[in-house]
C-alpha positions as a Markdown table, in Angstrom:
| # | Residue | x | y | z |
|---|---|---|---|---|
| 1 | Met | -6.3 | -51.2 | 36.3 |
| 2 | Lys | -3.5 | -53.0 | 34.3 |
| 3 | Lys | -5.3 | -52.5 | 31.1 |
| 4 | Pro | -6.0 | -48.9 | 31.1 |
| 5 | Ile | -1.8 | -48.5 | 32.2 |
| 6 | Leu | -0.8 | -50.0 | 29.6 |
| 7 | Thr | -2.6 | -48.4 | 26.9 |
| 8 | Phe | -1.3 | -44.9 | 28.8 |
| 9 | Val | 2.3 | -46.4 | 28.5 |
| 10 | Ile | 1.7 | -47.4 | 24.4 |
| 11 | Leu | 0.4 | -44.1 | 23.4 |
| 12 | Leu | 2.9 | -42.5 | 25.3 |
| 13 | His | 5.0 | -44.1 | 23.8 |
| 14 | Phe | 3.6 | -43.4 | 20.6 |
| 15 | Phe | 3.8 | -39.7 | 21.5 |
| 16 | Cys | 7.5 | -39.4 | 22.1 |
| 17 | Ala | 8.4 | -41.9 | 19.1 |
| 18 | Asn | 6.5 | -39.5 | 17.1 |
| 19 | Ala | 7.7 | -36.4 | 18.7 |
| 20 | Gln | 11.0 | -37.6 | 18.2 |
| 21 | Glu | 10.3 | -38.1 | 14.2 |
| 22 | Asn | 9.1 | -34.5 | 13.9 |
| 23 | Lys | 11.8 | -33.0 | 15.6 |
| 24 | Ile | 13.6 | -30.0 | 13.7 |
| 25 | Asp | 17.2 | -30.4 | 12.9 |
| 26 | Gln | 18.2 | -26.7 | 13.1 |
| 27 | Asn | 21.7 | -27.7 | 11.3 |
| 28 | Lys | 19.8 | -28.5 | 8.4 |
| 29 | Ile | 17.8 | -25.3 | 8.2 |
| 30 | Lys | 20.6 | -23.5 | 8.0 |
| 31 | Glu | 22.1 | -25.5 | 5.4 |
| 32 | Asp | 19.0 | -24.6 | 3.5 |
| 33 | Leu | 19.4 | -20.9 | 4.2 |
| 34 | Asn | 23.0 | -20.7 | 3.1 |
| 35 | Lys | 21.0 | -22.5 | 0.1 |
| 36 | Ile | 18.5 | -20.0 | -0.6 |
| 37 | Ile | 20.9 | -17.3 | -0.2 |
| 38 | Ser | 23.1 | -18.3 | -2.6 |
| 39 | Asp | 20.8 | -18.9 | -5.2 |
| 40 | Leu | 19.4 | -15.8 | -4.4 |
| 41 | Ser | 22.9 | -14.1 | -5.4 |
| 42 | Gln | 23.3 | -16.3 | -8.4 |
| 43 | Asn | 20.1 | -16.7 | -10.0 |
| 44 | Tyr | 17.5 | -14.1 | -9.1 |
| 45 | Ala | 17.7 | -11.4 | -12.1 |
| 46 | Tyr | 15.9 | -8.3 | -10.1 |
| 47 | Leu | 18.8 | -8.8 | -7.3 |
| 48 | Gln | 20.5 | -5.2 | -7.9 |
| 49 | Glu | 17.0 | -3.7 | -8.0 |
| 50 | Lys | 15.8 | -4.5 | -4.9 |
| 51 | Asn | 18.7 | -3.2 | -3.2 |
| 52 | Val | 18.4 | -5.9 | -0.1 |
| 53 | Asp | 21.6 | -7.0 | 1.7 |
| 54 | Leu | 22.2 | -10.4 | 1.7 |
| 55 | Asp | 24.3 | -10.0 | 4.4 |
| 56 | Cys | 21.9 | -8.7 | 6.2 |
| 57 | Ile | 19.5 | -11.2 | 5.4 |
| 58 | Arg | 22.0 | -14.2 | 6.5 |
| 59 | Glu | 22.9 | -12.7 | 9.7 |
| 60 | Tyr | 19.1 | -12.0 | 10.7 |
| 61 | Tyr | 17.9 | -14.9 | 9.3 |
| 62 | Gln | 21.0 | -17.3 | 10.7 |
| 63 | Gly | 20.0 | -15.3 | 14.3 |
| 64 | Gln | 16.5 | -16.7 | 14.6 |
| 65 | Ile | 17.1 | -20.4 | 13.6 |
| 66 | Pro | 17.4 | -21.3 | 17.2 |
| 67 | Asn | 13.8 | -20.2 | 17.7 |
| 68 | Ile | 12.6 | -22.6 | 14.8 |
| 69 | Lys | 10.9 | -25.5 | 16.9 |
| 70 | Thr | 7.8 | -26.7 | 14.4 |
| 71 | Glu | 7.6 | -27.8 | 10.7 |
| 72 | Ala | 5.3 | -24.7 | 10.3 |
| 73 | Gln | 7.7 | -22.2 | 11.7 |
| 74 | Thr | 10.2 | -23.4 | 9.2 |
| 75 | Val | 8.0 | -22.8 | 6.6 |
| 76 | Leu | 7.5 | -19.2 | 7.7 |
| 77 | Phe | 10.7 | -18.8 | 8.0 |
| 78 | Phe | 11.2 | -18.8 | 4.4 |
| 79 | Glu | 8.4 | -17.6 | 3.4 |
| 80 | Tyr | 9.5 | -14.1 | 5.1 |
| 81 | Leu | 13.0 | -14.7 | 3.9 |
| 82 | Leu | 11.7 | -13.9 | -0.1 |
| 83 | Asp | 9.0 | -11.7 | 1.4 |
| 84 | Glu | 12.3 | -9.1 | 2.1 |
| 85 | Phe | 12.4 | -8.9 | -1.5 |
| 86 | Tyr | 8.7 | -7.1 | -2.0 |
| 87 | Asp | 8.1 | -9.3 | -5.2 |
| 88 | Ser | 5.1 | -11.6 | -4.9 |
| 89 | His | 6.5 | -13.7 | -7.8 |
| 90 | Leu | 9.1 | -14.8 | -5.4 |
| 91 | Ile | 7.2 | -17.8 | -3.3 |
| 92 | Leu | 7.4 | -21.5 | -1.5 |
| 93 | Asn | 6.1 | -24.0 | -3.1 |
| 94 | Thr | 4.0 | -24.7 | 0.1 |
| 95 | Asn | 2.2 | -22.4 | 2.7 |
| 96 | Arg | 0.5 | -23.2 | 6.3 |
| 97 | Lys | -2.5 | -21.9 | 7.6 |
| 98 | Ser | -0.3 | -18.9 | 9.3 |
| 99 | Ser | 1.1 | -18.1 | 6.0 |
| 100 | Phe | 0.5 | -15.2 | 4.1 |
| 101 | Arg | -2.6 | -15.5 | 1.0 |
| 102 | Leu | -0.9 | -14.2 | -2.5 |
| 103 | Phe | -3.7 | -11.4 | -3.0 |
| 104 | Ser | -6.3 | -9.9 | -1.9 |
| 105 | Pro | -9.5 | -9.0 | -3.7 |
| 106 | Ile | -9.1 | -5.2 | -2.9 |
| 107 | His | -5.6 | -3.1 | -4.0 |
| 108 | Ala | -4.2 | -0.3 | -2.3 |
| 109 | Thr | -1.8 | 2.8 | -3.3 |
| 110 | Ile | -0.1 | 5.4 | -1.6 |
| 111 | Glu | -1.0 | 9.0 | -3.1 |
| 112 | Asn | 0.0 | 12.2 | -1.0 |
| 113 | Gly | 1.0 | 10.2 | 2.4 |
| 114 | Lys | -2.8 | 8.2 | 2.3 |
| 115 | Leu | -3.1 | 4.0 | 1.6 |
| 116 | Leu | -6.1 | 4.9 | -0.3 |
| 117 | Ile | -7.9 | 1.9 | -2.0 |
| 118 | Ser | -7.3 | 2.5 | -5.6 |
| 119 | Asn | -8.9 | -0.9 | -7.1 |
| 120 | Val | -11.4 | -3.4 | -6.6 |
| 121 | Trp | -12.0 | -6.7 | -8.3 |
| 122 | Gln | -15.4 | -5.6 | -9.4 |
| 123 | Thr | -16.0 | -8.8 | -12.0 |
| 124 | Gln | -14.7 | -11.4 | -9.5 |
| 125 | Ile | -16.8 | -10.2 | -6.7 |
| 126 | Glu | -20.0 | -11.5 | -6.3 |
| 127 | Asn | -21.5 | -9.5 | -3.4 |
| 128 | Leu | -19.6 | -6.1 | -3.9 |
| 129 | Glu | -22.2 | -3.0 | -2.6 |
| 130 | Gln | -20.1 | -0.8 | -1.2 |
| 131 | Asn | -18.2 | 1.6 | -3.1 |
| 132 | Leu | -14.7 | 1.1 | -1.5 |
| 133 | Ile | -12.8 | 3.3 | -4.4 |
| 134 | Gly | -11.2 | 6.2 | -2.8 |
| 135 | Ala | -11.2 | 5.3 | 1.0 |
| 136 | Glu | -8.5 | 5.3 | 2.9 |
| 137 | Leu | -7.4 | 2.3 | 4.9 |
| 138 | Leu | -7.1 | 3.6 | 8.6 |
| 139 | Lys | -6.7 | 0.4 | 10.5 |
| 140 | Ile | -6.9 | -3.5 | 10.2 |
| 141 | Asn | -7.9 | -5.6 | 13.0 |
| 142 | Gly | -7.8 | -2.4 | 15.1 |
| 143 | Ile | -4.3 | -1.7 | 14.8 |
| 144 | Asp | -3.3 | 1.1 | 12.5 |
| 145 | Phe | -1.9 | 1.0 | 9.2 |
| 146 | Asp | 1.5 | 2.5 | 10.1 |
| 147 | Lys | 1.8 | 0.1 | 13.0 |
| 148 | Ala | 0.8 | -2.5 | 11.0 |
| 149 | Val | 3.8 | -2.1 | 8.6 |
| 150 | Glu | 5.9 | -1.4 | 11.2 |
| 151 | Lys | 5.3 | -5.2 | 12.2 |
| 152 | Phe | 5.5 | -6.6 | 9.0 |
| 153 | Pro | 8.1 | -10.2 | 9.5 |
| 154 | Thr | 10.5 | -8.4 | 7.3 |
| 155 | His | 13.6 | -6.7 | 8.6 |
| 156 | Cys | 16.2 | -6.1 | 5.6 |
| 157 | Asn | 14.3 | -3.9 | 3.3 |
| 158 | Asp | 13.4 | -0.2 | 3.7 |
| 159 | Lys | 9.8 | 0.3 | 4.5 |
| 160 | Asn | 9.7 | 3.8 | 4.1 |
| 161 | Ala | 10.6 | 3.4 | 0.6 |
| 162 | Gln | 7.1 | 3.7 | -1.3 |
| 163 | Lys | 7.3 | 0.5 | -3.5 |
| 164 | Val | 8.4 | -1.3 | -0.5 |
| 165 | Arg | 5.6 | 0.1 | 1.7 |
| 166 | Glu | 3.0 | -0.2 | -1.1 |
| 167 | Trp | 3.8 | -3.8 | -1.2 |
| 168 | Ile | 3.8 | -4.5 | 2.3 |
| 169 | Val | 0.3 | -2.8 | 2.8 |
| 170 | Asn | -1.1 | -4.9 | -0.2 |
| 171 | Lys | 0.3 | -8.0 | 1.5 |
| 172 | Ile | -1.4 | -7.0 | 4.7 |
| 173 | Leu | -4.8 | -6.9 | 3.0 |
| 174 | Ala | -4.1 | -10.0 | 1.2 |
| 175 | Gly | -3.6 | -11.3 | 5.2 |
| 176 | Arg | -3.3 | -14.6 | 6.5 |
| 177 | Tyr | -5.2 | -17.7 | 6.0 |
| 178 | Asp | -5.8 | -17.8 | 9.8 |
| 179 | Gln | -6.6 | -14.5 | 10.6 |
| 180 | Pro | -9.6 | -12.0 | 10.0 |
| 181 | Arg | -9.3 | -9.2 | 8.0 |
| 182 | Ile | -11.4 | -6.2 | 9.6 |
| 183 | Leu | -11.1 | -2.8 | 7.7 |
| 184 | Thr | -11.5 | 0.5 | 9.1 |
| 185 | Leu | -11.8 | 2.7 | 6.3 |
| 186 | Asn | -12.5 | 6.3 | 5.8 |
| 187 | Leu | -14.3 | 6.5 | 2.7 |
| 188 | Ala | -14.4 | 9.2 | -0.2 |
| 189 | Asn | -17.4 | 11.0 | 1.8 |
| 190 | Asn | -15.9 | 10.9 | 4.9 |
| 191 | Lys | -18.1 | 8.3 | 6.0 |
| 192 | Thr | -15.7 | 5.9 | 8.9 |
| 193 | Ile | -17.4 | 2.4 | 8.9 |
| 194 | Glu | -15.5 | -1.1 | 9.3 |
| 195 | Tyr | -15.3 | -3.7 | 6.4 |
| 196 | Asp | -15.3 | -7.6 | 6.9 |
| 197 | Leu | -12.8 | -8.3 | 3.6 |
| 198 | Asp | -13.6 | -11.8 | 4.3 |
| 199 | Lys | -17.1 | -11.6 | 3.7 |
| 200 | Leu | -16.7 | -10.4 | 0.0 |
| 201 | Lys | -17.5 | -13.8 | -2.0 |
| 202 | Ile | -15.2 | -14.5 | -4.9 |
| 203 | Arg | -16.8 | -16.2 | -8.0 |
| 204 | Gln | -15.1 | -19.1 | -9.3 |
| 205 | Pro | -16.2 | -19.8 | -12.7 |
| 206 | Leu | -16.2 | -23.8 | -13.9 |
| 207 | Glu | -15.5 | -22.9 | -17.2 |
| 208 | Leu | -11.9 | -22.2 | -18.7 |
| 209 | Ile | -13.5 | -19.5 | -21.0 |
| 210 | Thr | -17.0 | -17.8 | -21.0 |
| 211 | Ser | -17.6 | -16.1 | -24.4 |
| 212 | Arg | -20.6 | -14.0 | -25.9 |
| 213 | Ile | -21.9 | -11.3 | -28.5 |
| 214 | Glu | -22.7 | -7.8 | -27.7 |
| 215 | Asn | -23.7 | -5.4 | -30.6 |
| 216 | Gly | -21.7 | -7.3 | -32.6 |
| 217 | Val | -18.5 | -7.6 | -30.8 |
| 218 | Gly | -17.2 | -11.1 | -29.7 |
| 219 | Ile | -16.2 | -11.3 | -25.7 |
| 220 | Met | -14.0 | -13.8 | -24.4 |
| 221 | Arg | -13.5 | -14.4 | -20.8 |
| 222 | Ile | -10.6 | -16.2 | -19.7 |
| 223 | Asn | -11.7 | -17.3 | -16.3 |
| 224 | Asn | -8.2 | -17.9 | -14.4 |
| 225 | Ser | -7.2 | -20.8 | -16.9 |
| 226 | Leu | -3.8 | -19.8 | -18.7 |
| 227 | Gly | -1.9 | -22.7 | -16.8 |
| 228 | Asn | -4.3 | -25.3 | -18.5 |
| 229 | Asn | -3.7 | -26.4 | -21.3 |
| 230 | Asn | -6.8 | -27.5 | -22.2 |
| 231 | Leu | -7.5 | -24.0 | -22.7 |
| 232 | Ile | -6.1 | -23.9 | -26.2 |
| 233 | Lys | -8.7 | -25.9 | -27.7 |
| 234 | Ala | -11.3 | -24.4 | -25.6 |
| 235 | Phe | -10.6 | -21.2 | -27.4 |
| 236 | Asp | -10.2 | -22.6 | -30.6 |
| 237 | Gln | -13.8 | -23.6 | -30.1 |
| 238 | Ser | -14.7 | -20.1 | -28.4 |
| 239 | Leu | -13.2 | -18.5 | -31.5 |
| 240 | Asp | -14.8 | -20.0 | -34.7 |
| 241 | Gln | -18.1 | -19.5 | -33.3 |
| 242 | Leu | -17.1 | -15.7 | -33.5 |
| 243 | Glu | -15.1 | -15.3 | -36.5 |
| 244 | Asn | -18.3 | -13.0 | -37.9 |
| 245 | Thr | -17.7 | -10.9 | -35.4 |
| 246 | Lys | -16.9 | -7.0 | -36.2 |
| 247 | Gly | -13.8 | -7.6 | -33.7 |
| 248 | Leu | -13.5 | -8.9 | -30.7 |
| 249 | Ile | -12.3 | -8.3 | -27.1 |
| 250 | Ile | -10.0 | -10.8 | -24.8 |
| 251 | Asp | -10.8 | -10.5 | -21.0 |
| 252 | Leu | -7.6 | -11.1 | -19.0 |
| 253 | Arg | -9.1 | -9.5 | -15.8 |
| 254 | Asn | -9.0 | -13.1 | -14.2 |
| 255 | Thr | -5.9 | -14.4 | -14.7 |
| 256 | Val | -4.4 | -13.8 | -11.2 |
| 257 | Asp | -2.5 | -17.2 | -11.2 |
| 258 | Gly | -0.7 | -16.7 | -14.3 |
| 259 | Gly | -0.1 | -19.6 | -16.9 |
| 260 | Asn | 2.3 | -21.0 | -19.2 |
| 261 | Ser | 3.7 | -19.8 | -22.2 |
| 262 | Tyr | 2.6 | -22.7 | -24.5 |
| 263 | Val | -1.1 | -21.3 | -24.0 |
| 264 | Ala | -0.3 | -18.3 | -24.3 |
| 265 | Arg | 1.4 | -18.7 | -27.5 |
| 266 | Gly | -1.5 | -21.0 | -28.6 |
| 267 | Ile | -3.9 | -18.1 | -28.3 |
| 268 | Met | -2.0 | -15.6 | -30.1 |
| 269 | Ser | -0.7 | -17.8 | -33.1 |
| 270 | Arg | -4.6 | -17.5 | -33.9 |
| 271 | Phe | -4.0 | -13.8 | -35.0 |
| 272 | Ile | -0.9 | -13.9 | -37.4 |
| 273 | Asn | -0.3 | -14.9 | -40.5 |
| 274 | Glu | 3.3 | -15.1 | -40.3 |
| 275 | Pro | 5.6 | -16.0 | -37.7 |
| 276 | Val | 6.0 | -12.4 | -34.7 |
| 277 | Pro | 7.9 | -11.5 | -32.2 |
| 278 | Tyr | 6.4 | -11.0 | -28.8 |
| 279 | Gln | 8.5 | -11.2 | -26.0 |
| 280 | Lys | 12.3 | -10.1 | -25.2 |
| 281 | His | 14.0 | -12.2 | -22.6 |
| 282 | Trp | 17.0 | -10.8 | -20.8 |
| 283 | Thr | 19.3 | -12.9 | -18.3 |
| 284 | Thr | 23.2 | -13.2 | -17.3 |
| 285 | Glu | 25.4 | -16.4 | -17.6 |
| 286 | His | 28.4 | -17.1 | -15.8 |
| 287 | Tyr | 30.8 | -20.4 | -15.5 |
| 288 | Asp | 33.5 | -21.4 | -13.6 |
| 289 | Gly | 34.6 | -17.8 | -11.7 |
| 290 | Asn | 34.2 | -16.4 | -15.4 |
| 291 | Pro | 33.1 | -12.5 | -15.8 |
| 292 | Glu | 29.3 | -12.1 | -16.4 |
| 293 | Val | 28.2 | -12.2 | -20.1 |
| 294 | Asp | 24.4 | -10.9 | -20.8 |
| 295 | Arg | 22.4 | -13.0 | -22.9 |
| 296 | Val | 19.4 | -11.4 | -25.0 |
| 297 | Trp | 16.8 | -13.4 | -26.9 |
| 298 | Val | 13.2 | -12.4 | -28.6 |
| 299 | Glu | 10.7 | -15.1 | -28.9 |
| 300 | Tyr | 8.2 | -15.7 | -31.4 |
| 301 | Val | 5.0 | -16.9 | -32.5 |
| 302 | Asn | 4.0 | -18.9 | -35.3 |
| 303 | Pro | 0.7 | -18.8 | -36.9 |
| 304 | Arg | -1.9 | -21.7 | -36.6 |
| 305 | Lys | -5.3 | -22.6 | -38.1 |
| 306 | Asn | -7.6 | -19.8 | -39.5 |
| 307 | Gln | -6.5 | -16.7 | -38.5 |
| 308 | Tyr | -9.0 | -13.9 | -36.8 |
| 309 | Lys | -8.6 | -10.8 | -38.4 |
| 310 | Lys | -10.5 | -8.2 | -37.2 |
| 311 | Pro | -9.5 | -5.6 | -34.6 |
| 312 | Val | -8.8 | -7.0 | -31.1 |
| 313 | Val | -9.0 | -5.1 | -27.7 |
| 314 | Ile | -7.4 | -6.7 | -24.3 |
| 315 | Leu | -8.7 | -5.8 | -20.9 |
| 316 | Val | -6.2 | -6.0 | -18.3 |
| 317 | Gly | -6.2 | -5.2 | -14.5 |
| 318 | Arg | -4.8 | -5.1 | -11.2 |
| 319 | Trp | -5.5 | -9.7 | -10.9 |
| 320 | Thr | -3.9 | -9.7 | -14.7 |
| 321 | Gly | -0.8 | -11.8 | -13.4 |
| 322 | Ser | 2.4 | -13.3 | -14.9 |
| 323 | Met | 1.3 | -15.1 | -18.3 |
| 324 | Gly | -1.4 | -12.8 | -18.2 |
| 325 | Glu | 0.6 | -9.8 | -18.4 |
| 326 | Gly | 2.7 | -11.9 | -20.9 |
| 327 | Leu | -0.3 | -12.2 | -23.2 |
| 328 | Ala | -1.1 | -8.3 | -23.2 |
| 329 | Ile | 2.2 | -7.3 | -24.0 |
| 330 | Gly | 2.3 | -10.0 | -26.8 |
| 331 | Phe | -0.5 | -9.0 | -28.5 |
| 332 | Glu | 0.2 | -5.3 | -28.2 |
| 333 | Gly | 3.8 | -6.1 | -29.2 |
| 334 | Met | 2.7 | -7.9 | -32.7 |
| 335 | Gly | 1.1 | -4.9 | -33.1 |
| 336 | Arg | -2.2 | -6.9 | -33.1 |
| 337 | Ala | -4.4 | -5.7 | -30.4 |
| 338 | Gln | -4.8 | -2.4 | -28.0 |
| 339 | Val | -4.7 | -2.8 | -24.2 |
| 340 | Val | -7.3 | -1.4 | -21.9 |
| 341 | Gly | -7.5 | -1.2 | -18.0 |
| 342 | Thr | -4.8 | -0.4 | -15.7 |
| 343 | Glu | -1.5 | -1.6 | -14.3 |
| 344 | Met | -1.2 | -5.2 | -13.8 |
| 345 | Glu | -0.4 | -7.9 | -11.0 |
| 346 | Arg | 3.3 | -6.5 | -11.9 |
| 347 | Leu | 4.8 | -10.0 | -11.5 |
| 348 | Ala | 8.4 | -9.6 | -12.8 |
| 349 | Gly | 10.4 | -12.3 | -15.1 |
| 350 | Glu | 10.7 | -15.7 | -15.9 |
| 351 | Met | 10.3 | -18.1 | -13.2 |
| 352 | Ser | 12.4 | -20.8 | -12.3 |
| 353 | Gly | 11.9 | -23.9 | -9.9 |
| 354 | Phe | 14.4 | -24.1 | -7.6 |
| 355 | Ser | 14.8 | -27.3 | -3.9 |
| 356 | Phe | 16.1 | -26.7 | -0.8 |
| 357 | Lys | 18.5 | -29.7 | 0.2 |
| 358 | Asn | 16.6 | -31.0 | 3.1 |
| 359 | Gln | 13.1 | -29.6 | 2.7 |
| 360 | Gly | 10.1 | -31.1 | 0.9 |
| 361 | Phe | 9.0 | -28.1 | -0.5 |
| 362 | Gly | 10.9 | -25.9 | -3.0 |
| 363 | Tyr | 10.9 | -22.5 | -4.2 |
| 364 | Arg | 10.4 | -20.5 | -7.5 |
| 365 | Leu | 12.7 | -17.3 | -8.4 |
| 366 | Ser | 12.9 | -15.1 | -11.5 |
| 367 | Thr | 15.8 | -15.9 | -13.6 |
| 368 | Ala | 15.2 | -13.5 | -16.5 |
| 369 | Lys | 13.9 | -10.4 | -17.1 |
| 370 | Leu | 10.8 | -9.9 | -19.8 |
| 371 | Phe | 10.2 | -7.3 | -22.0 |
| 372 | His | 7.9 | -5.7 | -24.2 |
| 373 | Met | 9.0 | -5.5 | -27.7 |
| 374 | Asn | 9.5 | -1.7 | -27.3 |
| 375 | Gly | 12.2 | -2.3 | -24.3 |
| 376 | Thr | 9.6 | -1.1 | -21.3 |
| 377 | Pro | 9.9 | -4.3 | -18.6 |
| 378 | Arg | 6.9 | -6.1 | -18.3 |
| 379 | Glu | 6.7 | -5.4 | -14.4 |
| 380 | Glu | 6.3 | -1.6 | -15.8 |
| 381 | Tyr | 3.6 | -1.6 | -18.0 |
| 382 | Val | 0.9 | 0.6 | -18.3 |
| 383 | Pro | -1.6 | 0.3 | -21.3 |
| 384 | Ala | -2.2 | 3.4 | -23.2 |
| 385 | Asn | -5.9 | 2.8 | -23.1 |
| 386 | Tyr | -5.9 | 3.7 | -19.2 |
| 387 | Val | -9.3 | 3.6 | -17.4 |
| 388 | Ala | -8.9 | 4.2 | -13.7 |
| 389 | Gln | -11.7 | 2.9 | -11.6 |
| 390 | Thr | -13.9 | 5.3 | -9.7 |
| 391 | Met | -17.2 | 3.1 | -9.5 |
| 392 | Ile | -18.8 | 0.0 | -8.9 |
| 393 | Glu | -21.9 | 0.4 | -11.0 |
| 394 | Lys | -20.4 | 0.1 | -14.5 |
| 395 | Asp | -17.6 | -2.1 | -15.3 |
| 396 | Gln | -15.7 | 0.8 | -16.8 |
| 397 | Thr | -12.9 | -1.3 | -18.6 |
| 398 | Leu | -15.2 | -3.2 | -20.3 |
| 399 | Glu | -17.2 | 0.2 | -21.5 |
| 400 | Lys | -14.1 | 1.7 | -23.1 |
| 401 | Gly | -13.0 | -1.4 | -24.9 |
| 402 | Leu | -16.6 | -1.8 | -26.4 |
| 403 | Glu | -16.0 | 2.0 | -27.1 |
| 404 | Leu | -12.5 | 1.5 | -29.3 |
| 405 | Ile | -13.2 | -1.2 | -31.2 |
| 406 | His | -16.3 | 0.0 | -32.6 |
| 407 | Lys | -14.1 | 3.1 | -33.0 |
| 408 | Ile | -11.6 | 1.0 | -34.8 |
| 409 | Ala | -13.9 | -1.1 | -36.7 |
| 410 | Glu | -16.1 | 1.9 | -38.0 |
C-alpha cells in the first residue's frame, strides 16, 4: 500500500511544481501591454487612418488582465488587441487552437446592407461544386451574422463602419481553428442552404512554380512561394523555357502568405533592360522629442540576365497578398505589364518585427506606407482590367488575361 501512496505524492508534487512554473504573471502582461501600445503609437504607419482610440484600448485591455489565467488566454489577449485595428497585416508571431485563422477561402462584401459572397478561391479549391457567388450570409453556426459581428472580441473600433464591419465578417468567415464554420446561405436563386465551409479542400501544390503554354502564350503560376528565395532560380528556369512564347501570364492568385522583396525584385529584373522604379515608400521619423519629419523614397529594380520582351499580364485576386500585391503594382508601375482581376488582399504597408519584454513571441506592425508609382496606396489598388467573379464553371480572370495578351500581341 505504501508504494501507490508514494507514487501519488510524487505525481502531486510534479503537477504542483509544473503549475507553479506555468503561473501567469499579470504584472508582466501589463508591462507588455504598455510596450505594444507604445510601439503602435510610435511606429504603426496607419494609426491615424484607423481612427482607433489608444486610450480606449489601454483602459479596456488593462481591465481584462485580472481575467488572464493561462498562456493561451495571454496569446488571445494580444491577438484581440491587434484585431482592434481591422488590419490583417498586424499579427502575432504565434497562435493557439482558439485563435482566428488569417484568411478564408471565400470573401464577403457589404452591398445595399446585405452581406454577400463576392469571391471564392476558385483556383485553389479542389471540390468547389456549389456556386456561392452572390449568396447572402445569414448565419454562422446558427448565429445571425449581425449578432456574430456584435460578439466579435473587439471593443474600441466602430463595428457599424463598413470597412470595419466587412473586415470583421471576413475574420468570422476565417473562423477559429478549433470551431466549425457552418454557414446558412441564401443563394442567388433564393434557395436557403446550410454549407460547411470546412469541407472545402484547398490544393497545396508541391512545386514553387508551375508553367505551361496555351495557344502560344506562356502561363506561369506562383504557388504561394514568394517567401522562398529558391523561387528566383525556379522562375528563371521556367521563364527560359518560355522565351519563344508570344506573351506571358504570371498568375499571382495564390500568394496569400506574401513574401519578400528579394524574390519580387529577382522576378521583375527579368523584364527590364535598365534600372526602373517600381514602388514608393513613406514613413515619418522623429527623435529625442523633436518634430516629425517625413521620409519618402522610391525603390528601383535593376535588370538581370536575359530580358523577356513580349507582352506580360499579371493575374490577381482576393488571395494575392502583401508581396504579391507589391509585385503586381510593381510590374504595372514599371510599365511592363497589365494587371487583370479583382481587388487584392489589401494588406497595408511594409512590415517590421517587434518583441515583447516578457512573452516568448513577438508581433509585426506596418511601419511604412507603400504606393504604386502613380501615387495610389497599395491597399487601395484596383486593376484597370477588372473582372467581377460571377461563376465557378469558368476561370473568368484567366480568360480575360489570355484575351488581353492575344490582343496586345496582334
